[in-house]
C-alpha positions in Angstrom: -98.2 -36.3 -114.6 -101.8 -36.1 -114.3 -104.7 -33.7 -115.2 -106.4 -32.0 -112.4 -109.8 -33.1 -113.0 -108.5 -36.7 -112.6 -107.2 -36.1 -109.0 -110.8 -34.6 -108.1 -112.7 -37.6 -106.4 -109.5 -39.5 -105.6 -109.8 -41.3 -102.3 -107.5 -40.5 -99.4 -106.5 -43.2 -96.8 -104.9 -43.3 -93.4 -101.4 -44.8 -92.9 -103.4 -48.1 -92.1 -105.2 -48.0 -95.3 -108.5 -46.9 -94.0 -110.5 -44.7 -96.3 -110.8 -41.2 -94.6 -111.9 -38.8 -97.2 -111.8 -37.7 -100.9 -110.2 -34.9 -102.8 -112.7 -32.3 -103.8 -110.3 -29.9 -105.7 -106.8 -28.4 -105.8 -105.5 -24.9 -105.0 -102.7 -23.9 -107.5 -100.2 -21.1 -107.1 -100.5 -18.8 -110.0 -97.0 -17.9 -110.6 -95.2 -21.3 -110.1 -98.0 -23.3 -111.4 -97.6 -25.7 -108.2 -100.4 -27.4 -106.3 -100.1 -26.0 -102.8 -103.4 -27.0 -101.2 -106.1 -29.9 -101.7 -109.5 -29.2 -100.4 -110.7 -32.4 -99.0 -114.0 -33.9 -97.8 -113.6 -36.0 -94.6 -116.2 -38.2 -93.0 -119.9 -38.6 -93.7 -121.8 -41.1 -95.8 -122.6 -40.7 -99.5 -121.7 -37.1 -99.2 -124.0 -36.3 -96.1 -122.3 -35.1 -93.0 -118.9 -34.8 -94.6 -116.7 -31.7 -93.8 -114.3 -29.8 -96.2 -110.9 -28.9 -95.1 -108.0 -27.3 -96.8 -104.8 -29.1 -96.3 -101.1 -28.6 -97.5 -100.4 -30.6 -100.5 -97.3 -32.0 -98.8 -99.5 -33.9 -96.4 -100.6 -36.2 -99.1 -98.5 -39.1 -100.7 -99.7 -41.0 -103.7 -99.9 -44.8 -103.1 -99.9 -46.7 -106.4 -101.2 -49.9 -104.5 -104.2 -48.0 -103.3 -104.9 -45.8 -106.1 -105.3 -43.1 -103.8 -103.5 -40.7 -101.5 -102.2 -41.4 -98.0 -102.2 -38.9 -95.2 -101.2 -38.9 -91.5 -103.5 -36.1 -90.6 -105.5 -37.3 -87.6 -109.2 -36.6 -86.5 -107.9 -34.3 -83.8 -105.9 -32.3 -86.2 -108.9 -31.8 -88.4 -111.1 -30.8 -85.5 -108.6 -28.0 -84.5 -107.5 -26.9 -87.9 -108.0 -23.3 -89.1 -110.8 -22.8 -91.5 -109.9 -21.5 -94.8 -113.0 -20.9 -97.1 -113.1 -21.5 -100.9 -113.2 -17.6 -101.2 -110.3 -16.5 -103.4 -110.0 -13.3 -101.3 -108.9 -15.6 -98.3 -105.7 -16.6 -100.4 -104.6 -12.9 -100.0 -104.2 -13.2 -96.3 -100.7 -14.8 -95.7 -101.4 -15.0 -91.8 -104.4 -17.3 -92.5 -102.0 -19.5 -94.7 -99.4 -19.3 -92.2 -101.7 -20.5 -89.5 -102.7 -23.6 -91.8 -99.0 -24.4 -92.4 -98.2 -24.1 -88.7 -101.0 -26.2 -87.7 -100.1 -29.2 -89.9 -96.3 -28.4 -89.3 -95.2 -28.1 -93.0 -93.2 -25.5 -94.5 -95.0 -22.6 -96.5 -94.8 -22.8 -100.3 -93.7 -19.2 -100.5 -90.4 -20.4 -98.9 -89.6 -22.7 -101.7 
C-alpha cells in the first residue's frame, strides 16, 4: 500500500522505458474507495508545454525497477482522447466516463 500523496509526482514510462509523463493526482471512487483514474501530465519541459489527461487506472502498471509506472498509451491515443476536466461535476456524467473507457479500451469501474 502507499499513501496518495506519495503517488503524486511519480514518473510514468513507455513500455520501452522512456519517461512520458508524471502523475498529477488520483481520482478515487467514494463508495468503494478504489482509485479509478490518474490525472497525468504528458510532454513539456520543466512543466511548460505539458498537457493533462485523465486516464483509467488500469492503464498503469507499477515497475519496481524504474520506481514508476509503465503505460502503453501512445501519443496518438492521447491526441484523440476525450477531455475530462478536473471539475467534480464532470464525474456525474457517465457518458463522458464511458467515452474515456471506450477510448482506452478498458472496462468501466462501475462494472466491477
